PyMOL Python script that loads the backbone (N, CA, C, O; Angstrom):
from pymol import cmd

cmd.read_pdbstr("""\
ATOM      1  N   UNK A   1      32.149 -17.016 -14.374  1.00  0.00           N
ATOM      2  CA  UNK A   1      31.467 -15.541 -14.326  1.00  0.00           C
ATOM      3  C   UNK A   1      30.854 -15.377 -13.977  1.00  0.00           C
ATOM      4  O   UNK A   1      30.708 -14.694 -12.963  1.00  0.00           O
ATOM      5  N   UNK A   2      29.549 -16.294 -15.063  1.00  0.00           N
ATOM      6  CA  UNK A   2      28.046 -16.035 -14.411  1.00  0.00           C
ATOM      7  C   UNK A   2      27.549 -16.623 -13.327  1.00  0.00           C
ATOM      8  O   UNK A   2      26.415 -16.235 -13.048  1.00  0.00           O
ATOM      9  N   UNK A   3      28.142 -17.667 -12.406  1.00  0.00           N
ATOM     10  CA  UNK A   3      27.967 -17.777 -11.536  1.00  0.00           C
ATOM     11  C   UNK A   3      28.144 -17.113 -10.467  1.00  0.00           C
ATOM     12  O   UNK A   3      27.312 -17.288  -9.577  1.00  0.00           O
ATOM     13  N   UNK A   4      29.336 -16.100 -10.211  1.00  0.00           N
ATOM     14  CA  UNK A   4      29.593 -15.062  -9.259  1.00  0.00           C
ATOM     15  C   UNK A   4      28.742 -14.139  -9.412  1.00  0.00           C
ATOM     16  O   UNK A   4      28.324 -13.668  -8.355  1.00  0.00           O
ATOM     17  N   UNK A   5      28.147 -13.516 -10.772  1.00  0.00           N
ATOM     18  CA  UNK A   5      26.924 -12.340 -10.345  1.00  0.00           C
ATOM     19  C   UNK A   5      25.802 -13.051  -9.767  1.00  0.00           C
ATOM     20  O   UNK A   5      25.472 -12.782  -8.612  1.00  0.00           O
ATOM     21  N   UNK A   6      25.143 -13.973 -10.469  1.00  0.00           N
ATOM     22  CA  UNK A   6      24.190 -14.584  -9.303  1.00  0.00           C
ATOM     23  C   UNK A   6      24.377 -14.436  -7.825  1.00  0.00           C
ATOM     24  O   UNK A   6      23.833 -13.834  -6.899  1.00  0.00           O
ATOM     25  N   UNK A   7      25.240 -15.131  -7.982  1.00  0.00           N
ATOM     26  CA  UNK A   7      25.400 -14.873  -6.383  1.00  0.00           C
ATOM     27  C   UNK A   7      25.645 -13.553  -5.522  1.00  0.00           C
ATOM     28  O   UNK A   7      25.028 -13.250  -4.501  1.00  0.00           O
ATOM     29  N   UNK A   8      26.467 -12.969  -6.014  1.00  0.00           N
ATOM     30  CA  UNK A   8      25.991 -11.397  -5.824  1.00  0.00           C
ATOM     31  C   UNK A   8      24.694 -11.019  -5.797  1.00  0.00           C
ATOM     32  O   UNK A   8      24.240 -10.395  -4.839  1.00  0.00           O
ATOM     33  N   UNK A   9      23.958 -11.365  -6.860  1.00  0.00           N
ATOM     34  CA  UNK A   9      22.282 -11.186  -6.627  1.00  0.00           C
ATOM     35  C   UNK A   9      21.539 -11.387  -5.883  1.00  0.00           C
ATOM     36  O   UNK A   9      20.603 -10.631  -5.623  1.00  0.00           O
ATOM     37  N   UNK A  10      21.798 -12.612  -5.274  1.00  0.00           N
ATOM     38  CA  UNK A  10      21.458 -13.400  -4.205  1.00  0.00           C
ATOM     39  C   UNK A  10      21.655 -12.984  -2.892  1.00  0.00           C
ATOM     40  O   UNK A  10      20.889 -12.850  -1.937  1.00  0.00           O
ATOM     41  N   UNK A  11      22.647 -12.839  -3.024  1.00  0.00           N
ATOM     42  CA  UNK A  11      23.336 -11.951  -1.899  1.00  0.00           C
ATOM     43  C   UNK A  11      22.486 -10.484  -1.948  1.00  0.00           C
ATOM     44  O   UNK A  11      21.720 -10.345  -0.994  1.00  0.00           O
ATOM     45  N   UNK A  12      22.504  -9.738  -2.604  1.00  0.00           N
ATOM     46  CA  UNK A  12      21.980  -8.679  -2.405  1.00  0.00           C
ATOM     47  C   UNK A  12      20.064  -8.274  -2.616  1.00  0.00           C
ATOM     48  O   UNK A  12      19.390  -7.252  -2.485  1.00  0.00           O
ATOM     49  N   UNK A  13      19.873  -9.222  -2.868  1.00  0.00           N
ATOM     50  CA  UNK A  13      18.038  -9.881  -2.798  1.00  0.00           C
ATOM     51  C   UNK A  13      17.719 -10.212  -1.503  1.00  0.00           C
ATOM     52  O   UNK A  13      16.647  -9.855  -1.013  1.00  0.00           O
ATOM     53  N   UNK A  14      18.838 -11.099  -0.665  1.00  0.00           N
ATOM     54  CA  UNK A  14      18.228 -12.230   0.265  1.00  0.00           C
ATOM     55  C   UNK A  14      19.530 -11.867   1.162  1.00  0.00           C
ATOM     56  O   UNK A  14      20.290 -12.814   1.365  1.00  0.00           O
ATOM     57  N   UNK A  15      19.936 -10.425   1.808  1.00  0.00           N
ATOM     58  CA  UNK A  15      21.415 -11.299   2.419  1.00  0.00           C
ATOM     59  C   UNK A  15      21.140 -12.234   3.674  1.00  0.00           C
ATOM     60  O   UNK A  15      20.155 -12.115   4.403  1.00  0.00           O
ATOM     61  N   UNK A  16      22.122 -13.159   3.822  1.00  0.00           N
ATOM     62  CA  UNK A  16      22.039 -13.995   5.135  1.00  0.00           C
ATOM     63  C   UNK A  16      22.622 -13.181   6.658  1.00  0.00           C
ATOM     64  O   UNK A  16      23.461 -12.362   7.035  1.00  0.00           O
ATOM     65  N   UNK A  17      21.518 -14.061   7.173  1.00  0.00           N
ATOM     66  CA  UNK A  17      21.376 -14.188   9.419  1.00  0.00           C
ATOM     67  C   UNK A  17      22.672 -13.698   9.486  1.00  0.00           C
ATOM     68  O   UNK A  17      22.833 -13.468   8.287  1.00  0.00           O
ATOM     69  N   UNK A  18      23.813 -13.339  10.065  1.00  0.00           N
ATOM     70  CA  UNK A  18      25.018 -12.970  10.921  1.00  0.00           C
ATOM     71  C   UNK A  18      24.568 -13.290  11.797  1.00  0.00           C
ATOM     72  O   UNK A  18      23.597 -12.583  12.067  1.00  0.00           O
ATOM     73  N   UNK A  19      24.798 -14.291  12.698  1.00  0.00           N
ATOM     74  CA  UNK A  19      24.929 -14.309  14.038  1.00  0.00           C
ATOM     75  C   UNK A  19      25.839 -13.785  15.272  1.00  0.00           C
ATOM     76  O   UNK A  19      26.601 -14.730  15.478  1.00  0.00           O
ATOM     77  N   UNK A  20      26.181 -12.645  16.300  1.00  0.00           N
ATOM     78  CA  UNK A  20      28.148 -12.884  16.684  1.00  0.00           C
ATOM     79  C   UNK A  20      27.610 -12.452  18.281  1.00  0.00           C
ATOM     80  O   UNK A  20      27.167 -11.447  18.837  1.00  0.00           O
ATOM     81  N   UNK A  21      27.891 -13.648  18.582  1.00  0.00           N
ATOM     82  CA  UNK A  21      27.365 -13.966  19.863  1.00  0.00           C
ATOM     83  C   UNK A  21      28.586 -13.868  21.154  1.00  0.00           C
ATOM     84  O   UNK A  21      28.919 -14.966  21.600  1.00  0.00           O
ATOM     85  N   UNK A  22      29.096 -12.942  21.623  1.00  0.00           N
ATOM     86  CA  UNK A  22      29.872 -12.665  23.041  1.00  0.00           C
ATOM     87  C   UNK A  22      29.950 -12.487  24.352  1.00  0.00           C
ATOM     88  O   UNK A  22      29.792 -11.482  25.045  1.00  0.00           O
ATOM     89  N   UNK A  23      30.312 -13.992  24.700  1.00  0.00           N
ATOM     90  CA  UNK A  23      30.562 -14.267  26.135  1.00  0.00           C
ATOM     91  C   UNK A  23      31.327 -15.633  25.575  1.00  0.00           C
ATOM     92  O   UNK A  23      31.680 -16.129  24.505  1.00  0.00           O
ATOM     93  N   UNK A  24      31.359 -16.026  27.556  1.00  0.00           N
ATOM     94  CA  UNK A  24      32.324 -17.347  27.777  1.00  0.00           C
ATOM     95  C   UNK A  24      31.940 -18.186  28.379  1.00  0.00           C
ATOM     96  O   UNK A  24      30.992 -17.802  29.064  1.00  0.00           O
ATOM     97  N   UNK A  25      32.260 -19.610  28.573  1.00  0.00           N
ATOM     98  CA  UNK A  25      31.554 -20.642  29.618  1.00  0.00           C
ATOM     99  C   UNK A  25      30.931 -20.825  28.910  1.00  0.00           C
ATOM    100  O   UNK A  25      30.705 -20.375  27.786  1.00  0.00           O
ATOM    101  N   UNK A  26      30.171 -22.295  30.145  1.00  0.00           N
ATOM    102  CA  UNK A  26      29.081 -23.145  29.391  1.00  0.00           C
ATOM    103  C   UNK A  26      27.949 -22.094  28.507  1.00  0.00           C
ATOM    104  O   UNK A  26      27.841 -21.971  27.287  1.00  0.00           O
ATOM    105  N   UNK A  27      27.290 -21.509  29.444  1.00  0.00           N
ATOM    106  CA  UNK A  27      26.326 -20.776  28.624  1.00  0.00           C
ATOM    107  C   UNK A  27      26.828 -20.115  26.730  1.00  0.00           C
ATOM    108  O   UNK A  27      25.988 -20.023  25.835  1.00  0.00           O
ATOM    109  N   UNK A  28      27.684 -19.909  26.628  1.00  0.00           N
ATOM    110  CA  UNK A  28      27.995 -19.567  24.908  1.00  0.00           C
ATOM    111  C   UNK A  28      28.033 -20.802  24.844  1.00  0.00           C
ATOM    112  O   UNK A  28      27.463 -20.873  23.755  1.00  0.00           O
ATOM    113  N   UNK A  29      28.276 -22.082  25.161  1.00  0.00           N
ATOM    114  CA  UNK A  29      28.450 -23.414  24.284  1.00  0.00           C
ATOM    115  C   UNK A  29      26.894 -23.895  23.975  1.00  0.00           C
ATOM    116  O   UNK A  29      26.493 -24.498  22.979  1.00  0.00           O
ATOM    117  N   UNK A  30      26.160 -23.459  25.098  1.00  0.00           N
ATOM    118  CA  UNK A  30      24.549 -24.082  24.900  1.00  0.00           C
ATOM    119  C   UNK A  30      23.661 -22.899  24.009  1.00  0.00           C
ATOM    120  O   UNK A  30      22.588 -23.244  23.515  1.00  0.00           O
ATOM    121  N   UNK A  31      24.241 -21.268  23.800  1.00  0.00           N
ATOM    122  CA  UNK A  31      24.092 -20.833  22.628  1.00  0.00           C
ATOM    123  C   UNK A  31      23.951 -21.132  20.931  1.00  0.00           C
ATOM    124  O   UNK A  31      23.053 -21.100  20.089  1.00  0.00           O
ATOM    125  N   UNK A  32      25.493 -21.458  20.986  1.00  0.00           N
ATOM    126  CA  UNK A  32      26.093 -21.736  19.325  1.00  0.00           C
ATOM    127  C   UNK A  32      25.162 -22.825  19.351  1.00  0.00           C
ATOM    128  O   UNK A  32      24.393 -22.862  18.391  1.00  0.00           O
ATOM    129  N   UNK A  33      24.987 -24.163  20.647  1.00  0.00           N
ATOM    130  CA  UNK A  33      24.520 -25.142  19.718  1.00  0.00           C
ATOM    131  C   UNK A  33      23.150 -25.571  19.181  1.00  0.00           C
ATOM    132  O   UNK A  33      22.707 -26.337  18.325  1.00  0.00           O
ATOM    133  N   UNK A  34      22.509 -24.359  20.469  1.00  0.00           N
ATOM    134  CA  UNK A  34      21.413 -24.147  19.942  1.00  0.00           C
ATOM    135  C   UNK A  34      21.085 -23.506  18.508  1.00  0.00           C
ATOM    136  O   UNK A  34      20.551 -23.820  17.445  1.00  0.00           O
ATOM    137  N   UNK A  35      21.460 -22.870  18.865  1.00  0.00           N
ATOM    138  CA  UNK A  35      21.409 -21.582  16.822  1.00  0.00           C
ATOM    139  C   UNK A  35      21.831 -22.606  15.964  1.00  0.00           C
ATOM    140  O   UNK A  35      21.321 -22.551  14.845  1.00  0.00           O
ATOM    141  N   UNK A  36      23.031 -24.008  16.270  1.00  0.00           N
ATOM    142  CA  UNK A  36      23.377 -24.935  15.107  1.00  0.00           C
ATOM    143  C   UNK A  36      22.246 -26.314  15.077  1.00  0.00           C
ATOM    144  O   UNK A  36      21.996 -26.932  14.043  1.00  0.00           O
ATOM    145  N   UNK A  37      21.750 -26.575  16.187  1.00  0.00           N
ATOM    146  CA  UNK A  37      21.155 -27.354  15.936  1.00  0.00           C
ATOM    147  C   UNK A  37      20.361 -27.730  14.756  1.00  0.00           C
ATOM    148  O   UNK A  37      20.587 -28.785  14.163  1.00  0.00           O
ATOM    149  N   UNK A  38      19.210 -26.704  14.299  1.00  0.00           N
ATOM    150  CA  UNK A  38      18.384 -27.047  13.026  1.00  0.00           C
ATOM    151  C   UNK A  38      18.897 -25.878  12.177  1.00  0.00           C
ATOM    152  O   UNK A  38      18.907 -24.710  12.562  1.00  0.00           O
ATOM    153  N   UNK A  39      19.388 -26.379  10.792  1.00  0.00           N
ATOM    154  CA  UNK A  39      20.340 -26.093   9.764  1.00  0.00           C
ATOM    155  C   UNK A  39      18.708 -25.011   9.282  1.00  0.00           C
ATOM    156  O   UNK A  39      17.534 -25.328   9.090  1.00  0.00           O
ATOM    157  N   UNK A  40      19.742 -23.189   9.232  1.00  0.00           N
ATOM    158  CA  UNK A  40      19.035 -22.499   8.045  1.00  0.00           C
ATOM    159  C   UNK A  40      20.110 -21.650   7.237  1.00  0.00           C
ATOM    160  O   UNK A  40      21.266 -21.229   7.249  1.00  0.00           O
ATOM    161  N   UNK A  41      18.874 -21.697   6.500  1.00  0.00           N
ATOM    162  CA  UNK A  41      20.243 -21.510   5.162  1.00  0.00           C
ATOM    163  C   UNK A  41      20.526 -19.872   5.278  1.00  0.00           C
ATOM    164  O   UNK A  41      19.709 -19.080   5.745  1.00  0.00           O
ATOM    165  N   UNK A  42      21.767 -19.538   4.793  1.00  0.00           N
ATOM    166  CA  UNK A  42      22.380 -18.095   4.856  1.00  0.00           C
ATOM    167  C   UNK A  42      23.076 -17.997   6.709  1.00  0.00           C
ATOM    168  O   UNK A  42      23.565 -17.055   7.333  1.00  0.00           O
ATOM    169  N   UNK A  43      22.915 -18.865   6.934  1.00  0.00           N
ATOM    170  CA  UNK A  43      23.143 -18.393   8.581  1.00  0.00           C
ATOM    171  C   UNK A  43      24.282 -18.626   9.433  1.00  0.00           C
ATOM    172  O   UNK A  43      24.266 -19.583  10.208  1.00  0.00           O
ATOM    173  N   UNK A  44      25.541 -17.629   9.346  1.00  0.00           N
ATOM    174  CA  UNK A  44      26.493 -18.373  10.065  1.00  0.00           C
ATOM    175  C   UNK A  44      26.393 -17.646  11.734  1.00  0.00           C
ATOM    176  O   UNK A  44      25.965 -16.555  12.110  1.00  0.00           O
ATOM    177  N   UNK A  45      26.866 -18.553  12.313  1.00  0.00           N
ATOM    178  CA  UNK A  45      27.168 -18.173  12.974  1.00  0.00           C
ATOM    179  C   UNK A  45      28.616 -18.343  13.965  1.00  0.00           C
ATOM    180  O   UNK A  45      29.268 -19.387  13.908  1.00  0.00           O
ATOM    181  N   UNK A  46      29.111 -16.945  15.059  1.00  0.00           N
ATOM    182  CA  UNK A  46      30.596 -16.503  14.896  1.00  0.00           C
ATOM    183  C   UNK A  46      30.067 -16.380  16.677  1.00  0.00           C
ATOM    184  O   UNK A  46      29.047 -15.797  17.045  1.00  0.00           O
ATOM    185  N   UNK A  47      31.010 -17.056  17.543  1.00  0.00           N
ATOM    186  CA  UNK A  47      31.361 -16.673  19.307  1.00  0.00           C
ATOM    187  C   UNK A  47      32.807 -15.531  19.128  1.00  0.00           C
ATOM    188  O   UNK A  47      33.683 -15.631  18.269  1.00  0.00           O
ATOM    189  N   UNK A  48      32.757 -14.981  19.693  1.00  0.00           N
ATOM    190  CA  UNK A  48      34.250 -14.158  20.205  1.00  0.00           C
ATOM    191  C   UNK A  48      34.148 -14.035  21.879  1.00  0.00           C
ATOM    192  O   UNK A  48      33.369 -13.551  22.700  1.00  0.00           O
ATOM    193  N   UNK A  49      35.092 -14.583  21.875  1.00  0.00           N
ATOM    194  CA  UNK A  49      35.204 -14.410  23.214  1.00  0.00           C
ATOM    195  C   UNK A  49      35.422 -13.056  23.620  1.00  0.00           C
ATOM    196  O   UNK A  49      35.771 -12.159  22.853  1.00  0.00           O
ATOM    197  N   UNK A  50      35.152 -12.899  25.162  1.00  0.00           N
ATOM    198  CA  UNK A  50      34.938 -11.445  25.304  1.00  0.00           C
ATOM    199  C   UNK A  50      36.516 -10.586  25.324  1.00  0.00           C
ATOM    200  O   UNK A  50      36.744  -9.472  24.853  1.00  0.00           O
ATOM    201  N   UNK A  51      37.400 -11.443  25.978  1.00  0.00           N
ATOM    202  CA  UNK A  51      38.701 -10.613  26.014  1.00  0.00           C
ATOM    203  C   UNK A  51      39.458 -10.893  24.238  1.00  0.00           C
ATOM    204  O   UNK A  51      40.515 -11.502  24.070  1.00  0.00           O
ATOM    205  N   UNK A  52      39.044 -10.596  23.675  1.00  0.00           N
ATOM    206  CA  UNK A  52      39.362 -11.047  21.998  1.00  0.00           C
ATOM    207  C   UNK A  52      39.498  -9.646  22.127  1.00  0.00           C
ATOM    208  O   UNK A  52      38.808  -8.813  22.716  1.00  0.00           O
ATOM    209  N   UNK A  53      40.432  -9.567  21.519  1.00  0.00           N
ATOM    210  CA  UNK A  53      40.980  -8.259  20.611  1.00  0.00           C
ATOM    211  C   UNK A  53      41.727  -7.344  19.148  1.00  0.00           C
ATOM    212  O   UNK A  53      42.173  -8.048  18.241  1.00  0.00           O
ATOM    213  N   UNK A  54      41.783  -6.354  19.060  1.00  0.00           N
ATOM    214  CA  UNK A  54      42.057  -6.041  17.161  1.00  0.00           C
ATOM    215  C   UNK A  54      41.243  -7.286  16.731  1.00  0.00           C
ATOM    216  O   UNK A  54      41.634  -8.364  16.283  1.00  0.00           O
ATOM    217  N   UNK A  55      39.633  -6.690  17.072  1.00  0.00           N
ATOM    218  CA  UNK A  55      38.969  -7.077  15.423  1.00  0.00           C
ATOM    219  C   UNK A  55      38.200  -6.053  14.850  1.00  0.00           C
ATOM    220  O   UNK A  55      37.772  -5.101  15.503  1.00  0.00           O
ATOM    221  N   UNK A  56      38.004  -6.225  13.600  1.00  0.00           N
ATOM    222  CA  UNK A  56      37.436  -5.785  12.808  1.00  0.00           C
ATOM    223  C   UNK A  56      37.013  -4.938  13.028  1.00  0.00           C
ATOM    224  O   UNK A  56      37.436  -4.565  14.123  1.00  0.00           O
ATOM    225  N   UNK A  57      36.170  -4.118  12.531  1.00  0.00           N
ATOM    226  CA  UNK A  57      35.559  -2.925  13.159  1.00  0.00           C
ATOM    227  C   UNK A  57      33.630  -2.856  13.514  1.00  0.00           C
ATOM    228  O   UNK A  57      32.865  -2.216  14.234  1.00  0.00           O
ATOM    229  N   UNK A  58      33.567  -3.852  12.582  1.00  0.00           N
ATOM    230  CA  UNK A  58      31.920  -4.887  12.168  1.00  0.00           C
ATOM    231  C   UNK A  58      32.119  -5.414  13.198  1.00  0.00           C
ATOM    232  O   UNK A  58      31.273  -5.159  14.054  1.00  0.00           O
ATOM    233  N   UNK A  59      33.236  -6.334  13.603  1.00  0.00           N
ATOM    234  CA  UNK A  59      32.560  -7.066  14.855  1.00  0.00           C
ATOM    235  C   UNK A  59      33.329  -6.390  16.279  1.00  0.00           C
ATOM    236  O   UNK A  59      33.318  -7.061  17.310  1.00  0.00           O
ATOM    237  N   UNK A  60      33.911  -5.189  16.261  1.00  0.00           N
ATOM    238  CA  UNK A  60      34.328  -4.738  17.359  1.00  0.00           C
ATOM    239  C   UNK A  60      33.670  -3.361  17.705  1.00  0.00           C
ATOM    240  O   UNK A  60      34.156  -2.361  18.234  1.00  0.00           O
ATOM    241  N   UNK A  61      32.329  -3.641  17.210  1.00  0.00           N
ATOM    242  CA  UNK A  61      30.973  -2.698  18.242  1.00  0.00           C
ATOM    243  C   UNK A  61      30.414  -3.551  18.233  1.00  0.00           C
ATOM    244  O   UNK A  61      29.232  -3.237  18.089  1.00  0.00           O
ATOM    245  N   UNK A  62      30.582  -4.915  18.330  1.00  0.00           N
ATOM    246  CA  UNK A  62      29.797  -6.088  19.055  1.00  0.00           C
ATOM    247  C   UNK A  62      30.636  -6.437  20.390  1.00  0.00           C
ATOM    248  O   UNK A  62      31.433  -7.372  20.474  1.00  0.00           O
ATOM    249  N   UNK A  63      30.257  -5.341  21.624  1.00  0.00           N
ATOM    250  CA  UNK A  63      30.915  -5.791  22.849  1.00  0.00           C
ATOM    251  C   UNK A  63      29.928  -6.843  23.604  1.00  0.00           C
ATOM    252  O   UNK A  63      28.726  -7.056  23.443  1.00  0.00           O
ATOM    253  N   UNK A  64      31.016  -7.504  24.614  1.00  0.00           N
ATOM    254  CA  UNK A  64      30.770  -8.094  25.444  1.00  0.00           C
ATOM    255  C   UNK A  64      30.270  -7.289  26.479  1.00  0.00           C
ATOM    256  O   UNK A  64      30.706  -6.189  26.821  1.00  0.00           O
ATOM    257  N   UNK A  65      28.813  -8.249  27.209  1.00  0.00           N
ATOM    258  CA  UNK A  65      28.656  -7.845  28.803  1.00  0.00           C
ATOM    259  C   UNK A  65      29.737  -7.757  29.164  1.00  0.00           C
ATOM    260  O   UNK A  65      30.855  -7.891  28.666  1.00  0.00           O
ATOM    261  N   UNK A  66      29.048  -7.348  30.742  1.00  0.00           N
ATOM    262  CA  UNK A  66      29.708  -7.742  32.146  1.00  0.00           C
ATOM    263  C   UNK A  66      29.935  -9.400  32.476  1.00  0.00           C
ATOM    264  O   UNK A  66      30.839 -10.195  32.732  1.00  0.00           O
ATOM    265  N   UNK A  67      28.595  -9.349  32.301  1.00  0.00           N
ATOM    266  CA  UNK A  67      28.026 -10.743  32.418  1.00  0.00           C
ATOM    267  C   UNK A  67      27.007 -11.540  31.739  1.00  0.00           C
ATOM    268  O   UNK A  67      25.841 -11.299  31.428  1.00  0.00           O
ATOM    269  N   UNK A  68      27.665 -12.419  31.615  1.00  0.00           N
ATOM    270  CA  UNK A  68      26.381 -13.241  30.716  1.00  0.00           C
ATOM    271  C   UNK A  68      26.794 -13.135  29.255  1.00  0.00           C
ATOM    272  O   UNK A  68      27.896 -12.718  28.900  1.00  0.00           O
ATOM    273  N   UNK A  69      25.812 -13.550  28.419  1.00  0.00           N
ATOM    274  CA  UNK A  69      25.882 -14.063  27.113  1.00  0.00           C
ATOM    275  C   UNK A  69      25.024 -12.541  26.200  1.00  0.00           C
ATOM    276  O   UNK A  69      24.175 -11.912  26.832  1.00  0.00           O
ATOM    277  N   UNK A  70      25.254 -12.264  25.246  1.00  0.00           N
ATOM    278  CA  UNK A  70      24.320 -11.334  24.333  1.00  0.00           C
ATOM    279  C   UNK A  70      25.267 -11.287  22.706  1.00  0.00           C
ATOM    280  O   UNK A  70      26.470 -11.076  22.551  1.00  0.00           O
ATOM    281  N   UNK A  71      24.338 -11.532  21.793  1.00  0.00           N
ATOM    282  CA  UNK A  71      23.997 -11.670  20.609  1.00  0.00           C
ATOM    283  C   UNK A  71      23.851 -11.251  20.163  1.00  0.00           C
ATOM    284  O   UNK A  71      22.634 -11.081  20.244  1.00  0.00           O
ATOM    285  N   UNK A  72      24.607 -10.136  18.712  1.00  0.00           N
ATOM    286  CA  UNK A  72      23.783  -9.600  17.514  1.00  0.00           C
ATOM    287  C   UNK A  72      23.535 -10.327  16.493  1.00  0.00           C
ATOM    288  O   UNK A  72      24.349 -11.073  15.949  1.00  0.00           O
ATOM    289  N   UNK A  73      21.734 -10.054  15.982  1.00  0.00           N
ATOM    290  CA  UNK A  73      21.671 -10.493  14.625  1.00  0.00           C
ATOM    291  C   UNK A  73      21.896  -9.174  13.948  1.00  0.00           C
ATOM    292  O   UNK A  73      21.714  -8.023  14.343  1.00  0.00           O
ATOM    293  N   UNK A  74      22.514  -9.850  12.392  1.00  0.00           N
ATOM    294  CA  UNK A  74      22.909  -9.172  11.432  1.00  0.00           C
ATOM    295  C   UNK A  74      22.455  -9.495   9.982  1.00  0.00           C
ATOM    296  O   UNK A  74      22.542 -10.638   9.533  1.00  0.00           O
ATOM    297  N   UNK A  75      22.047  -8.621   9.383  1.00  0.00           N
ATOM    298  CA  UNK A  75      21.145  -9.154   7.503  1.00  0.00           C
ATOM    299  C   UNK A  75      21.121  -8.319   7.089  1.00  0.00           C
ATOM    300  O   UNK A  75      20.364  -7.402   7.409  1.00  0.00           O
ATOM    301  N   UNK A  76      22.020  -8.297   6.124  1.00  0.00           N
ATOM    302  CA  UNK A  76      22.884  -7.353   5.002  1.00  0.00           C
ATOM    303  C   UNK A  76      24.042  -6.539   5.876  1.00  0.00           C
ATOM    304  O   UNK A  76      25.112  -6.983   6.289  1.00  0.00           O
ATOM    305  N   UNK A  77      23.298  -4.757   6.073  1.00  0.00           N
ATOM    306  CA  UNK A  77      24.177  -4.127   7.092  1.00  0.00           C
ATOM    307  C   UNK A  77      22.983  -3.501   8.411  1.00  0.00           C
ATOM    308  O   UNK A  77      23.002  -2.646   9.296  1.00  0.00           O
ATOM    309  N   UNK A  78      22.525  -3.989   8.156  1.00  0.00           N
ATOM    310  CA  UNK A  78      21.745  -3.951   9.273  1.00  0.00           C
ATOM    311  C   UNK A  78      21.566  -5.030  10.170  1.00  0.00           C
ATOM    312  O   UNK A  78      21.204  -6.111   9.705  1.00  0.00           O
ATOM    313  N   UNK A  79      21.938  -4.794  12.442  1.00  0.00           N
ATOM    314  CA  UNK A  79      21.569  -5.114  13.079  1.00  0.00           C
ATOM    315  C   UNK A  79      20.649  -5.183  14.447  1.00  0.00           C
ATOM    316  O   UNK A  79      20.704  -4.760  15.602  1.00  0.00           O
ATOM    317  N   UNK A  80      20.282  -5.513  14.102  1.00  0.00           N
ATOM    318  CA  UNK A  80      19.033  -5.643  15.580  1.00  0.00           C
ATOM    319  C   UNK A  80      20.176  -5.366  16.474  1.00  0.00           C
ATOM    320  O   UNK A  80      21.356  -5.714  16.433  1.00  0.00           O
ATOM    321  N   UNK A  81      19.322  -4.462  17.498  1.00  0.00           N
ATOM    322  CA  UNK A  81      19.497  -4.036  19.011  1.00  0.00           C
ATOM    323  C   UNK A  81      20.372  -5.471  19.680  1.00  0.00           C
ATOM    324  O   UNK A  81      20.411  -6.543  19.075  1.00  0.00           O
ATOM    325  N   UNK A  82      21.065  -5.225  21.083  1.00  0.00           N
ATOM    326  CA  UNK A  82      21.661  -6.258  21.492  1.00  0.00           C
ATOM    327  C   UNK A  82      21.023  -6.955  22.135  1.00  0.00           C
ATOM    328  O   UNK A  82      20.305  -6.451  22.999  1.00  0.00           O
ATOM    329  N   UNK A  83      21.060  -8.684  21.907  1.00  0.00           N
ATOM    330  CA  UNK A  83      19.476  -9.572  22.509  1.00  0.00           C
ATOM    331  C   UNK A  83      20.708 -10.116  23.632  1.00  0.00           C
ATOM    332  O   UNK A  83      21.929 -10.061  23.482  1.00  0.00           O
ATOM    333  N   UNK A  84      19.930 -10.647  24.782  1.00  0.00           N
ATOM    334  CA  UNK A  84      20.261 -11.121  25.871  1.00  0.00           C
ATOM    335  C   UNK A  84      19.743 -12.522  26.445  1.00  0.00           C
ATOM    336  O   UNK A  84      20.336 -13.283  27.209  1.00  0.00           O
ATOM    337  N   UNK A  85      18.286 -12.677  25.782  1.00  0.00           N
ATOM    338  CA  UNK A  85      17.711 -13.201  26.009  1.00  0.00           C
ATOM    339  C   UNK A  85      17.238 -14.698  24.529  1.00  0.00           C
ATOM    340  O   UNK A  85      16.581 -14.687  23.488  1.00  0.00           O
ATOM    341  N   UNK A  86      18.119 -15.856  25.370  1.00  0.00           N
ATOM    342  CA  UNK A  86      18.378 -16.918  23.437  1.00  0.00           C
ATOM    343  C   UNK A  86      16.980 -17.356  23.322  1.00  0.00           C
ATOM    344  O   UNK A  86      16.864 -18.276  22.512  1.00  0.00           O
ATOM    345  N   UNK A  87      16.003 -17.029  23.817  1.00  0.00           N
ATOM    346  CA  UNK A  87      14.249 -17.575  23.421  1.00  0.00           C
ATOM    347  C   UNK A  87      13.759 -16.794  22.064  1.00  0.00           C
ATOM    348  O   UNK A  87      13.112 -17.040  21.046  1.00  0.00           O
ATOM    349  N   UNK A  88      14.668 -15.380  22.852  1.00  0.00           N
ATOM    350  CA  UNK A  88      13.926 -14.485  21.726  1.00  0.00           C
ATOM    351  C   UNK A  88      15.546 -14.722  20.762  1.00  0.00           C
ATOM    352  O   UNK A  88      15.930 -13.609  20.404  1.00  0.00           O
ATOM    353  N   UNK A  89      16.112 -15.374  20.487  1.00  0.00           N
ATOM    354  CA  UNK A  89      17.335 -14.966  19.513  1.00  0.00           C
ATOM    355  C   UNK A  89      16.523 -16.474  18.651  1.00  0.00           C
ATOM    356  O   UNK A  89      16.323 -16.733  17.464  1.00  0.00           O
ATOM    357  N   UNK A  90      16.327 -16.960  19.505  1.00  0.00           N
ATOM    358  CA  UNK A  90      15.552 -18.627  18.438  1.00  0.00           C
ATOM    359  C   UNK A  90      14.347 -18.426  17.686  1.00  0.00           C
ATOM    360  O   UNK A  90      14.120 -19.116  16.692  1.00  0.00           O
ATOM    361  N   UNK A  91      13.802 -17.813  17.957  1.00  0.00           N
ATOM    362  CA  UNK A  91      12.017 -17.007  16.992  1.00  0.00           C
ATOM    363  C   UNK A  91      12.988 -16.148  15.452  1.00  0.00           C
ATOM    364  O   UNK A  91      13.211 -14.938  15.396  1.00  0.00           O
ATOM    365  N   UNK A  92      13.188 -16.640  14.936  1.00  0.00           N
ATOM    366  CA  UNK A  92      13.314 -16.292  13.109  1.00  0.00           C
ATOM    367  C   UNK A  92      13.049 -14.555  12.856  1.00  0.00           C
ATOM    368  O   UNK A  92      11.893 -14.170  13.033  1.00  0.00           O
ATOM    369  N   UNK A  93      14.138 -13.479  12.434  1.00  0.00           N
ATOM    370  CA  UNK A  93      13.860 -12.290  12.493  1.00  0.00           C
ATOM    371  C   UNK A  93      13.094 -12.386  11.160  1.00  0.00           C
ATOM    372  O   UNK A  93      13.275 -13.250  10.301  1.00  0.00           O
ATOM    373  N   UNK A  94      11.822 -10.920  11.096  1.00  0.00           N
ATOM    374  CA  UNK A  94      11.665 -10.858   9.995  1.00  0.00           C
ATOM    375  C   UNK A  94      11.694  -9.621   9.454  1.00  0.00           C
ATOM    376  O   UNK A  94      11.528  -9.472   8.243  1.00  0.00           O
TER     377      UNK A  94
END
""", "prot")
cmd.dss("prot")
cmd.show_as("cartoon", "prot")
cmd.util.cbc("prot")
cmd.orient("prot")
């Protein structure tokens, strides 16, 4: 039980980074590979194709763009505005 409490405190004090990538094709694969190339503690990367439906509310509002790839970077309950440039996404959030 103590370990569970410590993990809860750690998640509260330093929430992990969640990156949701919306898009399709080779460009999406490049974005995912670039983000997973180097280990970043607490980072989770999810790729959701544009045609995915029945997503939970937290993911459904991360909408794909008509052309290209878009990513959403979140820490805790705060998400940055949509990111459409891979180099901007690679720079760690402050």
